[in-house]
mmCIF file of the C-alpha atoms, coordinates in Angstrom:
data_MODEL
# 
_entry.id   MODEL 
# 
loop_
_atom_site.group_PDB 
_atom_site.id 
_atom_site.type_symbol 
_atom_site.label_atom_id 
_atom_site.label_alt_id 
_atom_site.label_comp_id 
_atom_site.label_asym_id 
_atom_site.label_entity_id 
_atom_site.label_seq_id 
_atom_site.pdbx_PDB_ins_code 
_atom_site.Cartn_x 
_atom_site.Cartn_y 
_atom_site.Cartn_z 
_atom_site.occupancy 
_atom_site.B_iso_or_equiv 
_atom_site.pdbx_formal_charge 
_atom_site.auth_seq_id 
_atom_site.auth_comp_id 
_atom_site.auth_asym_id 
_atom_site.auth_atom_id 
_atom_site.pdbx_PDB_model_num 
ATOM 1   C CA . MET A 1 1   ? -36.637 -2.383  14.856  1.00 0.00 ? 1   MET A CA 1 
ATOM 2   C CA . ASP A 1 2   ? -35.529 0.806   13.086  1.00 0.00 ? 2   ASP A CA 1 
ATOM 3   C CA . ASN A 1 3   ? -32.748 0.335   10.549  1.00 0.00 ? 3   ASN A CA 1 
ATOM 4   C CA . PHE A 1 4   ? -30.373 2.648   8.773   1.00 0.00 ? 4   PHE A CA 1 
ATOM 5   C CA . THR A 1 5   ? -30.891 3.064   5.048   1.00 0.00 ? 5   THR A CA 1 
ATOM 6   C CA . VAL A 1 6   ? -28.290 3.696   2.359   1.00 0.00 ? 6   VAL A CA 1 
ATOM 7   C CA . ARG A 1 7   ? -28.967 7.420   2.834   1.00 0.00 ? 7   ARG A CA 1 
ATOM 8   C CA . ASP A 1 8   ? -27.958 7.131   6.509   1.00 0.00 ? 8   ASP A CA 1 
ATOM 9   C CA . ILE A 1 9   ? -24.786 5.206   5.607   1.00 0.00 ? 9   ILE A CA 1 
ATOM 10  C CA . ARG A 1 10  ? -23.895 7.854   3.024   1.00 0.00 ? 10  ARG A CA 1 
ATOM 11  C CA . ASP A 1 11  ? -24.373 10.587  5.619   1.00 0.00 ? 11  ASP A CA 1 
ATOM 12  C CA . GLU A 1 12  ? -22.149 8.709   8.072   1.00 0.00 ? 12  GLU A CA 1 
ATOM 13  C CA . PHE A 1 13  ? -19.308 8.577   5.544   1.00 0.00 ? 13  PHE A CA 1 
ATOM 14  C CA . ILE A 1 14  ? -19.763 12.271  4.770   1.00 0.00 ? 14  ILE A CA 1 
ATOM 15  C CA . LYS A 1 15  ? -19.474 12.966  8.497   1.00 0.00 ? 15  LYS A CA 1 
ATOM 16  C CA . LEU A 1 16  ? -16.312 10.843  8.789   1.00 0.00 ? 16  LEU A CA 1 
ATOM 17  C CA . LYS A 1 17  ? -14.760 12.692  5.850   1.00 0.00 ? 17  LYS A CA 1 
ATOM 18  C CA . GLY A 1 18  ? -15.730 16.087  7.277   1.00 0.00 ? 18  GLY A CA 1 
ATOM 19  C CA . GLU A 1 19  ? -14.063 15.190  10.560  1.00 0.00 ? 19  GLU A CA 1 
ATOM 20  C CA . ARG A 1 20  ? -11.104 13.542  8.749   1.00 0.00 ? 20  ARG A CA 1 
ATOM 21  C CA . GLU A 1 21  ? -11.675 10.484  10.918  1.00 0.00 ? 21  GLU A CA 1 
ATOM 22  C CA . LEU A 1 22  ? -9.607  7.833   9.168   1.00 0.00 ? 22  LEU A CA 1 
ATOM 23  C CA . SER A 1 23  ? -9.320  4.279   10.452  1.00 0.00 ? 23  SER A CA 1 
ATOM 24  C CA . GLY A 1 24  ? -5.968  2.696   11.228  1.00 0.00 ? 24  GLY A CA 1 
ATOM 25  C CA . ASN A 1 25  ? -5.783  1.231   7.710   1.00 0.00 ? 25  ASN A CA 1 
ATOM 26  C CA . GLY A 1 26  ? -6.169  4.584   5.962   1.00 0.00 ? 26  GLY A CA 1 
ATOM 27  C CA . THR A 1 27  ? -9.812  4.202   4.929   1.00 0.00 ? 27  THR A CA 1 
ATOM 28  C CA . TYR A 1 28  ? -13.020 5.815   6.046   1.00 0.00 ? 28  TYR A CA 1 
ATOM 29  C CA . GLU A 1 29  ? -14.594 2.828   7.740   1.00 0.00 ? 29  GLU A CA 1 
ATOM 30  C CA . ILE A 1 30  ? -17.826 1.914   9.493   1.00 0.00 ? 30  ILE A CA 1 
ATOM 31  C CA . ILE A 1 31  ? -17.500 -1.106  11.772  1.00 0.00 ? 31  ILE A CA 1 
ATOM 32  C CA . ASN A 1 32  ? -20.545 -3.387  11.993  1.00 0.00 ? 32  ASN A CA 1 
ATOM 33  C CA . ALA A 1 33  ? -22.587 -1.475  9.430   1.00 0.00 ? 33  ALA A CA 1 
ATOM 34  C CA . THR A 1 34  ? -26.211 -2.643  9.394   1.00 0.00 ? 34  THR A CA 1 
ATOM 35  C CA . PHE A 1 35  ? -28.752 -1.090  7.054   1.00 0.00 ? 35  PHE A CA 1 
ATOM 36  C CA . ILE A 1 36  ? -31.558 -1.680  4.576   1.00 0.00 ? 36  ILE A CA 1 
ATOM 37  C CA . ALA A 1 37  ? -30.043 -2.008  1.095   1.00 0.00 ? 37  ALA A CA 1 
ATOM 38  C CA . ASP A 1 38  ? -32.658 0.204   -0.554  1.00 0.00 ? 38  ASP A CA 1 
ATOM 39  C CA . GLU A 1 39  ? -30.404 1.807   -3.200  1.00 0.00 ? 39  GLU A CA 1 
ATOM 40  C CA . SER A 1 40  ? -28.240 0.246   -5.891  1.00 0.00 ? 40  SER A CA 1 
ATOM 41  C CA . ALA A 1 41  ? -25.155 2.270   -4.920  1.00 0.00 ? 41  ALA A CA 1 
ATOM 42  C CA . ILE A 1 42  ? -23.817 4.085   -1.869  1.00 0.00 ? 42  ILE A CA 1 
ATOM 43  C CA . PHE A 1 43  ? -21.477 6.274   -3.931  1.00 0.00 ? 43  PHE A CA 1 
ATOM 44  C CA . GLY A 1 44  ? -21.177 6.510   -7.695  1.00 0.00 ? 44  GLY A CA 1 
ATOM 45  C CA . LYS A 1 45  ? -23.427 4.689   -10.131 1.00 0.00 ? 45  LYS A CA 1 
ATOM 46  C CA . LEU A 1 46  ? -23.723 1.042   -11.068 1.00 0.00 ? 46  LEU A CA 1 
ATOM 47  C CA . ASN A 1 47  ? -22.036 0.066   -14.338 1.00 0.00 ? 47  ASN A CA 1 
ATOM 48  C CA . GLU A 1 48  ? -24.780 -2.233  -15.588 1.00 0.00 ? 48  GLU A CA 1 
ATOM 49  C CA . ASP A 1 49  ? -22.737 -3.601  -18.484 1.00 0.00 ? 49  ASP A CA 1 
ATOM 50  C CA . TYR A 1 50  ? -20.029 -4.787  -16.114 1.00 0.00 ? 50  TYR A CA 1 
ATOM 51  C CA . ALA A 1 51  ? -22.528 -5.984  -13.489 1.00 0.00 ? 51  ALA A CA 1 
ATOM 52  C CA . LYS A 1 52  ? -24.227 -8.135  -16.139 1.00 0.00 ? 52  LYS A CA 1 
ATOM 53  C CA . CYS A 1 53  ? -20.864 -9.498  -17.290 1.00 0.00 ? 53  CYS A CA 1 
ATOM 54  C CA . GLU A 1 54  ? -19.954 -10.455 -13.736 1.00 0.00 ? 54  GLU A CA 1 
ATOM 55  C CA . PHE A 1 55  ? -23.392 -11.988 -13.224 1.00 0.00 ? 55  PHE A CA 1 
ATOM 56  C CA . TYR A 1 56  ? -23.092 -14.183 -16.327 1.00 0.00 ? 56  TYR A CA 1 
ATOM 57  C CA . TRP A 1 57  ? -19.650 -15.292 -15.174 1.00 0.00 ? 57  TRP A CA 1 
ATOM 58  C CA . TYR A 1 58  ? -21.033 -16.101 -11.734 1.00 0.00 ? 58  TYR A CA 1 
ATOM 59  C CA . MET A 1 59  ? -23.821 -18.136 -13.320 1.00 0.00 ? 59  MET A CA 1 
ATOM 60  C CA . SER A 1 60  ? -21.246 -20.100 -15.341 1.00 0.00 ? 60  SER A CA 1 
ATOM 61  C CA . GLN A 1 61  ? -19.766 -21.205 -11.972 1.00 0.00 ? 61  GLN A CA 1 
ATOM 62  C CA . SER A 1 62  ? -16.268 -20.922 -13.444 1.00 0.00 ? 62  SER A CA 1 
ATOM 63  C CA . LEU A 1 63  ? -13.520 -20.460 -10.874 1.00 0.00 ? 63  LEU A CA 1 
ATOM 64  C CA . ASN A 1 64  ? -11.204 -18.768 -13.391 1.00 0.00 ? 64  ASN A CA 1 
ATOM 65  C CA . VAL A 1 65  ? -11.352 -15.023 -14.018 1.00 0.00 ? 65  VAL A CA 1 
ATOM 66  C CA . PHE A 1 66  ? -10.273 -15.414 -17.640 1.00 0.00 ? 66  PHE A CA 1 
ATOM 67  C CA . ASP A 1 67  ? -13.619 -17.051 -18.375 1.00 0.00 ? 67  ASP A CA 1 
ATOM 68  C CA . MET A 1 68  ? -15.381 -13.717 -17.887 1.00 0.00 ? 68  MET A CA 1 
ATOM 69  C CA . PRO A 1 69  ? -17.332 -12.742 -21.037 1.00 0.00 ? 69  PRO A CA 1 
ATOM 70  C CA . CYS A 1 70  ? -15.805 -9.240  -20.938 1.00 0.00 ? 70  CYS A CA 1 
ATOM 71  C CA . SER A 1 71  ? -12.484 -7.568  -20.202 1.00 0.00 ? 71  SER A CA 1 
ATOM 72  C CA . VAL A 1 72  ? -11.204 -8.843  -16.856 1.00 0.00 ? 72  VAL A CA 1 
ATOM 73  C CA . PRO A 1 73  ? -10.954 -5.992  -14.299 1.00 0.00 ? 73  PRO A CA 1 
ATOM 74  C CA . LYS A 1 74  ? -7.571  -5.379  -12.700 1.00 0.00 ? 74  LYS A CA 1 
ATOM 75  C CA . ILE A 1 75  ? -8.869  -6.227  -9.221  1.00 0.00 ? 75  ILE A CA 1 
ATOM 76  C CA . TRP A 1 76  ? -9.794  -9.753  -10.317 1.00 0.00 ? 76  TRP A CA 1 
ATOM 77  C CA . LYS A 1 77  ? -6.400  -10.232 -11.955 1.00 0.00 ? 77  LYS A CA 1 
ATOM 78  C CA . ASP A 1 78  ? -4.680  -8.944  -8.811  1.00 0.00 ? 78  ASP A CA 1 
ATOM 79  C CA . VAL A 1 79  ? -6.424  -11.374 -6.438  1.00 0.00 ? 79  VAL A CA 1 
ATOM 80  C CA . SER A 1 80  ? -6.466  -14.465 -8.647  1.00 0.00 ? 80  SER A CA 1 
ATOM 81  C CA . GLY A 1 81  ? -3.783  -17.148 -8.554  1.00 0.00 ? 81  GLY A CA 1 
ATOM 82  C CA . TYR A 1 82  ? -1.006  -17.527 -11.101 1.00 0.00 ? 82  TYR A CA 1 
ATOM 83  C CA . ASP A 1 83  ? -3.384  -19.534 -13.297 1.00 0.00 ? 83  ASP A CA 1 
ATOM 84  C CA . GLY A 1 84  ? -6.319  -17.105 -12.935 1.00 0.00 ? 84  GLY A CA 1 
ATOM 85  C CA . ASN A 1 85  ? -8.194  -19.270 -10.428 1.00 0.00 ? 85  ASN A CA 1 
ATOM 86  C CA . ILE A 1 86  ? -10.122 -17.647 -7.562  1.00 0.00 ? 86  ILE A CA 1 
ATOM 87  C CA . ASN A 1 87  ? -12.502 -18.574 -4.740  1.00 0.00 ? 87  ASN A CA 1 
ATOM 88  C CA . SER A 1 88  ? -15.137 -15.861 -5.073  1.00 0.00 ? 88  SER A CA 1 
ATOM 89  C CA . ASN A 1 89  ? -17.344 -16.993 -7.920  1.00 0.00 ? 89  ASN A CA 1 
ATOM 90  C CA . TYR A 1 90  ? -20.613 -16.448 -6.089  1.00 0.00 ? 90  TYR A CA 1 
ATOM 91  C CA . GLY A 1 91  ? -22.588 -18.558 -8.539  1.00 0.00 ? 91  GLY A CA 1 
ATOM 92  C CA . TRP A 1 92  ? -20.335 -21.500 -7.743  1.00 0.00 ? 92  TRP A CA 1 
ATOM 93  C CA . CYS A 1 93  ? -20.892 -20.818 -4.037  1.00 0.00 ? 93  CYS A CA 1 
ATOM 94  C CA . VAL A 1 94  ? -24.669 -21.079 -4.182  1.00 0.00 ? 94  VAL A CA 1 
ATOM 95  C CA . PHE A 1 95  ? -25.484 -23.254 -7.203  1.00 0.00 ? 95  PHE A CA 1 
ATOM 96  C CA . SER A 1 96  ? -22.701 -25.829 -7.520  1.00 0.00 ? 96  SER A CA 1 
ATOM 97  C CA . LYS A 1 97  ? -22.897 -29.454 -6.511  1.00 0.00 ? 97  LYS A CA 1 
ATOM 98  C CA . GLU A 1 98  ? -19.376 -29.105 -5.058  1.00 0.00 ? 98  GLU A CA 1 
ATOM 99  C CA . ASN A 1 99  ? -20.660 -26.519 -2.571  1.00 0.00 ? 99  ASN A CA 1 
ATOM 100 C CA . HIS A 1 100 ? -23.769 -28.550 -1.723  1.00 0.00 ? 100 HIS A CA 1 
ATOM 101 C CA . HIS A 1 101 ? -26.454 -26.789 -3.781  1.00 0.00 ? 101 HIS A CA 1 
ATOM 102 C CA . GLN A 1 102 ? -26.980 -23.902 -1.360  1.00 0.00 ? 102 GLN A CA 1 
ATOM 103 C CA . PHE A 1 103 ? -29.724 -22.209 -3.408  1.00 0.00 ? 103 PHE A CA 1 
ATOM 104 C CA . ARG A 1 104 ? -31.661 -25.433 -3.868  1.00 0.00 ? 104 ARG A CA 1 
ATOM 105 C CA . ALA A 1 105 ? -31.340 -26.208 -0.162  1.00 0.00 ? 105 ALA A CA 1 
ATOM 106 C CA . VAL A 1 106 ? -32.871 -22.837 0.751   1.00 0.00 ? 106 VAL A CA 1 
ATOM 107 C CA . VAL A 1 107 ? -35.799 -23.387 -1.595  1.00 0.00 ? 107 VAL A CA 1 
ATOM 108 C CA . LYS A 1 108 ? -36.469 -26.828 -0.133  1.00 0.00 ? 108 LYS A CA 1 
ATOM 109 C CA . THR A 1 109 ? -36.128 -25.570 3.439   1.00 0.00 ? 109 THR A CA 1 
ATOM 110 C CA . LEU A 1 110 ? -38.698 -22.813 2.962   1.00 0.00 ? 110 LEU A CA 1 
ATOM 111 C CA . GLN A 1 111 ? -41.043 -25.062 0.990   1.00 0.00 ? 111 GLN A CA 1 
ATOM 112 C CA . LYS A 1 112 ? -40.998 -27.496 3.867   1.00 0.00 ? 112 LYS A CA 1 
ATOM 113 C CA . ASP A 1 113 ? -41.325 -24.890 6.622   1.00 0.00 ? 113 ASP A CA 1 
ATOM 114 C CA . LYS A 1 114 ? -42.509 -21.408 5.678   1.00 0.00 ? 114 LYS A CA 1 
ATOM 115 C CA . SER A 1 115 ? -41.378 -19.948 9.012   1.00 0.00 ? 115 SER A CA 1 
ATOM 116 C CA . SER A 1 116 ? -37.928 -21.595 9.042   1.00 0.00 ? 116 SER A CA 1 
ATOM 117 C CA . ARG A 1 117 ? -34.847 -19.767 10.316  1.00 0.00 ? 117 ARG A CA 1 
ATOM 118 C CA . GLN A 1 118 ? -32.529 -22.332 8.674   1.00 0.00 ? 118 GLN A CA 1 
ATOM 119 C CA . ALA A 1 119 ? -32.707 -21.061 5.074   1.00 0.00 ? 119 ALA A CA 1 
ATOM 120 C CA . THR A 1 120 ? -29.111 -19.944 4.642   1.00 0.00 ? 120 THR A CA 1 
ATOM 121 C CA . MET A 1 121 ? -26.678 -19.916 1.730   1.00 0.00 ? 121 MET A CA 1 
ATOM 122 C CA . ILE A 1 122 ? -23.160 -20.294 3.092   1.00 0.00 ? 122 ILE A CA 1 
ATOM 123 C CA . TYR A 1 123 ? -20.472 -18.718 0.918   1.00 0.00 ? 123 TYR A CA 1 
ATOM 124 C CA . ILE A 1 124 ? -17.272 -18.774 2.966   1.00 0.00 ? 124 ILE A CA 1 
ATOM 125 C CA . ARG A 1 125 ? -15.672 -21.938 4.371   1.00 0.00 ? 125 ARG A CA 1 
ATOM 126 C CA . PRO A 1 126 ? -13.176 -22.790 7.128   1.00 0.00 ? 126 PRO A CA 1 
ATOM 127 C CA . SER A 1 127 ? -10.471 -23.678 4.578   1.00 0.00 ? 127 SER A CA 1 
ATOM 128 C CA . MET A 1 128 ? -10.463 -20.067 3.300   1.00 0.00 ? 128 MET A CA 1 
ATOM 129 C CA . HIS A 1 129 ? -7.420  -19.343 5.457   1.00 0.00 ? 129 HIS A CA 1 
ATOM 130 C CA . ILE A 1 130 ? -5.508  -21.770 3.245   1.00 0.00 ? 130 ILE A CA 1 
ATOM 131 C CA . ASP A 1 131 ? -7.423  -21.419 -0.021  1.00 0.00 ? 131 ASP A CA 1 
ATOM 132 C CA . SER A 1 132 ? -6.965  -17.636 -0.044  1.00 0.00 ? 132 SER A CA 1 
ATOM 133 C CA . THR A 1 133 ? -3.190  -17.934 -0.566  1.00 0.00 ? 133 THR A CA 1 
ATOM 134 C CA . PHE A 1 134 ? -2.939  -21.101 -2.657  1.00 0.00 ? 134 PHE A CA 1 
ATOM 135 C CA . ASN A 1 135 ? -0.884  -20.792 -5.869  1.00 0.00 ? 135 ASN A CA 1 
ATOM 136 C CA . GLY A 1 136 ? -0.389  -17.030 -5.546  1.00 0.00 ? 136 GLY A CA 1 
ATOM 137 C CA . CYS A 1 137 ? -4.062  -16.322 -4.818  1.00 0.00 ? 137 CYS A CA 1 
ATOM 138 C CA . LYS A 1 138 ? -5.082  -13.316 -2.664  1.00 0.00 ? 138 LYS A CA 1 
ATOM 139 C CA . ASP A 1 139 ? -8.817  -13.962 -2.669  1.00 0.00 ? 139 ASP A CA 1 
ATOM 140 C CA . PHE A 1 140 ? -10.243 -14.269 0.845   1.00 0.00 ? 140 PHE A CA 1 
ATOM 141 C CA . MET A 1 141 ? -13.979 -14.319 0.184   1.00 0.00 ? 141 MET A CA 1 
ATOM 142 C CA . CYS A 1 142 ? -15.858 -11.210 1.335   1.00 0.00 ? 142 CYS A CA 1 
ATOM 143 C CA . THR A 1 143 ? -19.347 -12.693 1.776   1.00 0.00 ? 143 THR A CA 1 
ATOM 144 C CA . TYR A 1 144 ? -20.014 -14.962 4.729   1.00 0.00 ? 144 TYR A CA 1 
ATOM 145 C CA . SER A 1 145 ? -23.580 -15.956 3.957   1.00 0.00 ? 145 SER A CA 1 
ATOM 146 C CA . THR A 1 146 ? -27.120 -14.898 3.232   1.00 0.00 ? 146 THR A CA 1 
ATOM 147 C CA . GLN A 1 147 ? -30.264 -15.768 5.170   1.00 0.00 ? 147 GLN A CA 1 
ATOM 148 C CA . HIS A 1 148 ? -33.832 -15.865 3.904   1.00 0.00 ? 148 HIS A CA 1 
ATOM 149 C CA . VAL A 1 149 ? -37.007 -15.663 5.965   1.00 0.00 ? 149 VAL A CA 1 
ATOM 150 C CA . ILE A 1 150 ? -40.703 -15.432 5.146   1.00 0.00 ? 150 ILE A CA 1 
ATOM 151 C CA . ARG A 1 151 ? -42.808 -13.327 7.479   1.00 0.00 ? 151 ARG A CA 1 
ATOM 152 C CA . ASN A 1 152 ? -46.339 -12.068 6.806   1.00 0.00 ? 152 ASN A CA 1 
ATOM 153 C CA . ASN A 1 153 ? -46.085 -13.390 3.242   1.00 0.00 ? 153 ASN A CA 1 
ATOM 154 C CA . GLU A 1 154 ? -42.965 -11.304 2.576   1.00 0.00 ? 154 GLU A CA 1 
ATOM 155 C CA . LEU A 1 155 ? -39.636 -12.857 1.613   1.00 0.00 ? 155 LEU A CA 1 
ATOM 156 C CA . HIS A 1 156 ? -36.726 -11.023 3.251   1.00 0.00 ? 156 HIS A CA 1 
ATOM 157 C CA . TYR A 1 157 ? -33.076 -11.383 2.241   1.00 0.00 ? 157 TYR A CA 1 
ATOM 158 C CA . THR A 1 158 ? -30.181 -10.682 4.623   1.00 0.00 ? 158 THR A CA 1 
ATOM 159 C CA . VAL A 1 159 ? -26.541 -10.358 3.524   1.00 0.00 ? 159 VAL A CA 1 
ATOM 160 C CA . TYR A 1 160 ? -23.598 -10.904 5.896   1.00 0.00 ? 160 TYR A CA 1 
ATOM 161 C CA . MET A 1 161 ? -20.191 -9.570  4.822   1.00 0.00 ? 161 MET A CA 1 
ATOM 162 C CA . ARG A 1 162 ? -16.804 -9.734  6.532   1.00 0.00 ? 162 ARG A CA 1 
ATOM 163 C CA . SER A 1 163 ? -15.449 -6.878  4.373   1.00 0.00 ? 163 SER A CA 1 
ATOM 164 C CA . ASN A 1 164 ? -17.136 -4.554  1.903   1.00 0.00 ? 164 ASN A CA 1 
ATOM 165 C CA . ASP A 1 165 ? -15.802 -1.761  -0.294  1.00 0.00 ? 165 ASP A CA 1 
ATOM 166 C CA . ALA A 1 166 ? -18.585 0.824   -0.142  1.00 0.00 ? 166 ALA A CA 1 
ATOM 167 C CA . VAL A 1 167 ? -17.995 1.934   -3.740  1.00 0.00 ? 167 VAL A CA 1 
ATOM 168 C CA . PHE A 1 168 ? -17.429 -0.899  -6.232  1.00 0.00 ? 168 PHE A CA 1 
ATOM 169 C CA . GLY A 1 169 ? -17.895 -3.786  -3.825  1.00 0.00 ? 169 GLY A CA 1 
ATOM 170 C CA . TYR A 1 170 ? -21.328 -2.820  -2.534  1.00 0.00 ? 170 TYR A CA 1 
ATOM 171 C CA . LYS A 1 171 ? -22.969 -1.982  -5.836  1.00 0.00 ? 171 LYS A CA 1 
ATOM 172 C CA . ASN A 1 172 ? -21.685 -5.048  -7.711  1.00 0.00 ? 172 ASN A CA 1 
ATOM 173 C CA . ASP A 1 173 ? -22.534 -7.401  -4.845  1.00 0.00 ? 173 ASP A CA 1 
ATOM 174 C CA . LYS A 1 174 ? -25.940 -5.731  -4.467  1.00 0.00 ? 174 LYS A CA 1 
ATOM 175 C CA . TYR A 1 175 ? -26.663 -6.412  -8.145  1.00 0.00 ? 175 TYR A CA 1 
ATOM 176 C CA . TRP A 1 176 ? -25.810 -10.097 -7.656  1.00 0.00 ? 176 TRP A CA 1 
ATOM 177 C CA . HIS A 1 177 ? -27.930 -10.428 -4.539  1.00 0.00 ? 177 HIS A CA 1 
ATOM 178 C CA . ASP A 1 178 ? -30.865 -8.663  -6.185  1.00 0.00 ? 178 ASP A CA 1 
ATOM 179 C CA . MET A 1 179 ? -30.763 -11.230 -8.988  1.00 0.00 ? 179 MET A CA 1 
ATOM 180 C CA . VAL A 1 180 ? -30.601 -14.151 -6.541  1.00 0.00 ? 180 VAL A CA 1 
ATOM 181 C CA . PHE A 1 181 ? -33.424 -12.570 -4.518  1.00 0.00 ? 181 PHE A CA 1 
ATOM 182 C CA . ASP A 1 182 ? -35.623 -12.478 -7.627  1.00 0.00 ? 182 ASP A CA 1 
ATOM 183 C CA . MET A 1 183 ? -34.749 -16.069 -8.563  1.00 0.00 ? 183 MET A CA 1 
ATOM 184 C CA . LEU A 1 184 ? -35.549 -17.252 -5.055  1.00 0.00 ? 184 LEU A CA 1 
ATOM 185 C CA . LEU A 1 185 ? -38.856 -15.385 -5.002  1.00 0.00 ? 185 LEU A CA 1 
ATOM 186 C CA . SER A 1 186 ? -39.813 -16.879 -8.364  1.00 0.00 ? 186 SER A CA 1 
ATOM 187 C CA . LYS A 1 187 ? -39.109 -20.423 -7.152  1.00 0.00 ? 187 LYS A CA 1 
ATOM 188 C CA . LEU A 1 188 ? -41.004 -19.979 -3.901  1.00 0.00 ? 188 LEU A CA 1 
ATOM 189 C CA . LYS A 1 189 ? -44.060 -18.440 -5.561  1.00 0.00 ? 189 LYS A CA 1 
ATOM 190 C CA . ASP A 1 190 ? -44.765 -21.875 -7.037  1.00 0.00 ? 190 ASP A CA 1 
ATOM 191 C CA . THR A 1 191 ? -45.459 -22.984 -3.474  1.00 0.00 ? 191 THR A CA 1 
ATOM 192 C CA . TYR A 1 192 ? -46.690 -19.678 -2.044  1.00 0.00 ? 192 TYR A CA 1 
ATOM 193 C CA . PRO A 1 193 ? -48.447 -17.730 -4.857  1.00 0.00 ? 193 PRO A CA 1 
ATOM 194 C CA . GLU A 1 194 ? -49.231 -14.843 -2.510  1.00 0.00 ? 194 GLU A CA 1 
ATOM 195 C CA . LEU A 1 195 ? -45.564 -14.289 -1.594  1.00 0.00 ? 195 LEU A CA 1 
ATOM 196 C CA . ILE A 1 196 ? -44.133 -10.816 -2.262  1.00 0.00 ? 196 ILE A CA 1 
ATOM 197 C CA . LYS A 1 197 ? -40.644 -9.356  -2.194  1.00 0.00 ? 197 LYS A CA 1 
ATOM 198 C CA . GLY A 1 198 ? -39.658 -7.896  1.152   1.00 0.00 ? 198 GLY A CA 1 
ATOM 199 C CA . LYS A 1 199 ? -36.531 -6.018  2.228   1.00 0.00 ? 199 LYS A CA 1 
ATOM 200 C CA . MET A 1 200 ? -32.867 -6.690  1.689   1.00 0.00 ? 200 MET A CA 1 
ATOM 201 C CA . TYR A 1 201 ? -30.867 -6.191  4.877   1.00 0.00 ? 201 TYR A CA 1 
ATOM 202 C CA . TRP A 1 202 ? -27.110 -5.598  4.668   1.00 0.00 ? 202 TRP A CA 1 
ATOM 203 C CA . ASN A 1 203 ? -24.592 -6.349  7.423   1.00 0.00 ? 203 ASN A CA 1 
ATOM 204 C CA . SER A 1 204 ? -20.890 -5.647  7.003   1.00 0.00 ? 204 SER A CA 1 
ATOM 205 C CA . ALA A 1 205 ? -18.249 -6.095  9.693   1.00 0.00 ? 205 ALA A CA 1 
ATOM 206 C CA . SER A 1 206 ? -16.145 -3.536  7.807   1.00 0.00 ? 206 SER A CA 1 
ATOM 207 C CA . LEU A 1 207 ? -17.749 -1.154  5.309   1.00 0.00 ? 207 LEU A CA 1 
ATOM 208 C CA . HIS A 1 208 ? -15.066 1.153   3.966   1.00 0.00 ? 208 HIS A CA 1 
ATOM 209 C CA . VAL A 1 209 ? -14.028 3.681   1.332   1.00 0.00 ? 209 VAL A CA 1 
ATOM 210 C CA . TYR A 1 210 ? -10.482 3.553   -0.045  1.00 0.00 ? 210 TYR A CA 1 
ATOM 211 C CA . GLU A 1 211 ? -8.384  6.703   -0.492  1.00 0.00 ? 211 GLU A CA 1 
ATOM 212 C CA . ARG A 1 212 ? -8.715  6.560   -4.284  1.00 0.00 ? 212 ARG A CA 1 
ATOM 213 C CA . HIS A 1 213 ? -12.465 7.085   -3.859  1.00 0.00 ? 213 HIS A CA 1 
ATOM 214 C CA . PHE A 1 214 ? -12.464 9.813   -1.191  1.00 0.00 ? 214 PHE A CA 1 
ATOM 215 C CA . ASP A 1 215 ? -13.628 12.364  -3.766  1.00 0.00 ? 215 ASP A CA 1 
ATOM 216 C CA . LEU A 1 216 ? -16.851 10.359  -4.248  1.00 0.00 ? 216 LEU A CA 1 
ATOM 217 C CA . ILE A 1 217 ? -17.929 10.914  -0.639  1.00 0.00 ? 217 ILE A CA 1 
ATOM 218 C CA . GLU A 1 218 ? -20.559 13.560  -1.163  1.00 0.00 ? 218 GLU A CA 1 
ATOM 219 C CA . ASP A 1 219 ? -24.327 14.001  -1.503  1.00 0.00 ? 219 ASP A CA 1 
# 
């Protein structure tokens, strides 16, 4: 199956901007965007210092934004509850005992059955409709899940998003998923020494660019 790449997604946004085709919510938006995540950014450049800070915070599994080892970005302050608590610490989602050791479960699933289609890390939960507004919170998690398959000795990683800012959201989430991809590959190579890194596939129900970033939509 042929897939779009980041270059194709970039071109689609440039086309939308050229035609001034805004969605009903005032963004340039691609519904059901599916592509190979073969670049670190769609628009702009990754801020590696911040991406590393966010990664270390994720790995701490803290559900409070004020535990970040760097200055807390305004967006995190805006979506957190009155006490700084949030839902979207991705490290908590995949590594914590409270969320059922998602990463460990994937490793065990693929060690047991190399061709399994059940190796998923589930981020979001049914209670998100309630959790996203608890105690002043505005954090409705953006990532649904990831799925991991081994085919022809290649490990492939698929990301499923309900909502994805094509500027900051994509590149920071991509950095996180790249790190998890590498950790997963490292674990599985103990069982399958010949295993190599395959593709990362990206699926977003809503991939969008906000008005404040319209000037970034260019080659």
